[in-house]
C-alpha positions in Angstrom: -54.2 25.8 71.1 -52.9 28.1 73.8 -49.4 29.7 74.0 -48.3 27.3 76.8 -48.9 24.2 74.6 -46.5 25.6 71.9 -43.6 26.3 74.3 -40.8 23.8 74.5 -39.5 22.5 77.8 -35.9 22.6 76.6 -33.8 25.6 78.0 -33.0 28.2 75.4 -29.6 27.9 73.6 -28.8 24.6 75.2 -28.6 22.6 72.0 -26.1 25.0 70.2 -23.8 25.1 73.2 -23.8 21.3 73.6 -23.2 20.9 69.9 -20.3 23.3 69.9 -18.7 21.7 73.0 -19.2 18.3 71.4 -17.5 19.5 68.2 -14.5 20.9 70.1 -14.1 17.6 72.1 -14.6 15.6 68.9 -11.8 17.6 67.2 -9.4 16.8 70.0 -10.3 13.1 70.0 -10.0 12.8 66.2 -6.7 14.6 66.1 -5.3 12.5 68.9 -6.0 9.5 66.8 -3.8 10.9 64.0 -0.7 11.3 66.2 1.8 8.5 66.4 3.3 7.0 69.5 0.8 8.4 71.9 -2.2 7.0 73.7 -5.3 9.2 73.3 -6.4 10.8 76.6 -10.0 10.0 77.5 -11.9 13.2 78.0 -15.2 13.7 79.8 -17.7 16.0 78.1 -18.1 19.2 80.0 -21.2 19.6 82.1 -23.3 22.7 82.6 -22.2 22.8 86.3 -18.5 22.9 85.5 -17.2 25.2 82.7 -13.8 23.3 82.5 -13.1 19.6 82.4 -9.6 18.2 82.6 -7.8 14.8 82.5 -4.4 14.4 84.1 -4.3 18.0 85.2 -0.7 18.0 86.3 2.3 17.4 84.1 5.0 15.2 85.5 7.6 15.9 82.9 7.7 12.2 82.0 5.7 12.5 78.8 2.4 11.9 80.5 -0.3 13.5 78.3 -2.3 16.3 79.9 -5.6 17.6 78.5 -7.7 20.6 79.4 -11.0 21.6 77.7 -13.3 24.6 78.3 -16.6 26.0 77.1 -17.0 29.7 76.2 -13.4 30.4 77.2 -9.8 29.9 76.0 -8.4 27.4 78.5 -5.2 28.2 80.5 -2.2 27.5 78.3 -4.1 27.8 75.0 -1.6 28.5 72.2 -3.0 31.9 71.1 0.0 32.6 68.8 -0.5 29.3 67.0 -4.3 29.7 66.8 -5.2 33.3 67.4 -8.8 34.3 68.0 -10.0 36.4 65.0 -11.0 39.9 66.1 -14.7 40.1 66.9 -15.0 36.3 67.4 -16.5 34.7 70.4 -15.0 31.5 71.9 -17.4 28.6 72.0 -14.9 26.0 73.2 -11.2 25.3 73.4 -8.9 22.5 74.4 -5.2 21.6 74.7 -3.6 18.2 75.1 0.2 18.4 75.8 2.0 15.1 74.9 4.9 13.8 72.9 5.7 13.4 70.1 2.7 15.6 69.0 0.4 17.8 71.0 -3.1 18.9 70.1 -5.0 22.3 70.4 -8.5 22.9 69.2 -10.7 26.0 69.0 -14.4 26.5 68.1 -15.5 30.1 67.8 -18.3 32.1 66.1 -18.2 35.4 64.3 -20.5 37.6 62.3 -18.5 37.5 59.0 -18.6 35.6 55.7 -17.0 32.2 55.9 -14.7 33.1 52.9 -13.3 36.1 55.0 -12.7 33.8 58.0 -10.9 31.3 55.8 -8.8 34.0 54.2 -7.8 35.3 57.7 -6.8 31.8 59.0 -5.1 30.8 55.8 -2.8 33.8 56.1 -2.2 33.1 59.9 -1.1 29.5 59.1 0.9 30.2 56.0 2.7 33.0 57.8 3.8 30.4 60.4 5.3 28.2 57.7 2.3 25.8 57.1 1.5 24.9 53.5 -2.1 24.6 52.3 -2.7 21.0 51.3 -6.4 21.2 50.7 -8.7 24.2 50.5 -12.2 23.6 49.4 -12.9 26.3 46.8 -16.6 26.2 47.4 -18.6 25.2 50.5 -20.1 21.8 50.8 -23.3 22.0 52.8 -22.3 25.6 53.8 -18.9 24.3 55.2 -15.5 25.5 53.9 -12.6 23.3 54.9 -8.8 23.4 54.6 -5.8 21.4 55.8 -2.3 22.9 56.4 0.9 20.9 56.9 4.4 21.9 58.1 7.7 20.0 58.7 9.1 16.5 58.2 7.2 15.0 61.0 4.1 16.7 59.8 2.4 19.2 62.0 -1.2 19.4 60.7 -3.8 22.1 61.1 -7.4 21.5 60.0 -10.0 24.2 59.7 -13.7 24.0 58.9 -16.2 26.9 58.8 -19.9 26.5 58.8 -21.9 29.6 57.7 -25.5 30.0 58.9 -27.0 33.3 57.8 -24.5 36.0 58.8 -22.8 33.8 61.5 -19.8 31.7 60.8 -18.7 29.0 63.2 -15.0 28.0 62.8 -13.5 24.9 64.2 -9.7 24.6 64.1 -7.6 21.6 65.2 -3.8 21.5 65.4 -1.7 18.4 65.8 1.8 19.9 66.4 5.1 19.5 68.1 5.0 20.5 71.8 7.3 23.4 71.1 4.7 24.9 68.7 2.1 25.3 71.4 2.7 29.0 71.9 
């Protein structure tokens, strides 16, 4: 067997990028289903030719939902105070859907750090913002740590999952919050 017969025809790193983008979009869709009184916005998966996909790109001020998603970037208007990027992390995907009564933000990033350290960082970030931990998995299940944080009477919810593969941790965060919290 020669070297050419062992090579794959698939471009390098395509599968991990598509997986991460799919996870980010899935988080937005799943979280939009949790909100009450809103219609989920249909999103189109990003293509390799366009780094950003959007639905309803202009806000009319009438409560019309707007959504923006991007791969390998924080999209314009991403609430970096609500969900800050951990120092040393690389953005894999991000999205924001502005609507009422609740809006959605999602982030997928990777970092060379233990999953427990990433969870500790984000747990502090969210509790410092008034969220209370509802569920924190004390040990990983299939190398995934997970936690849920809740704040307020009309609950604002943040979910986080961290998958560790070797030294690399991939963190996915979804926030279903009041529009005023998207800062």
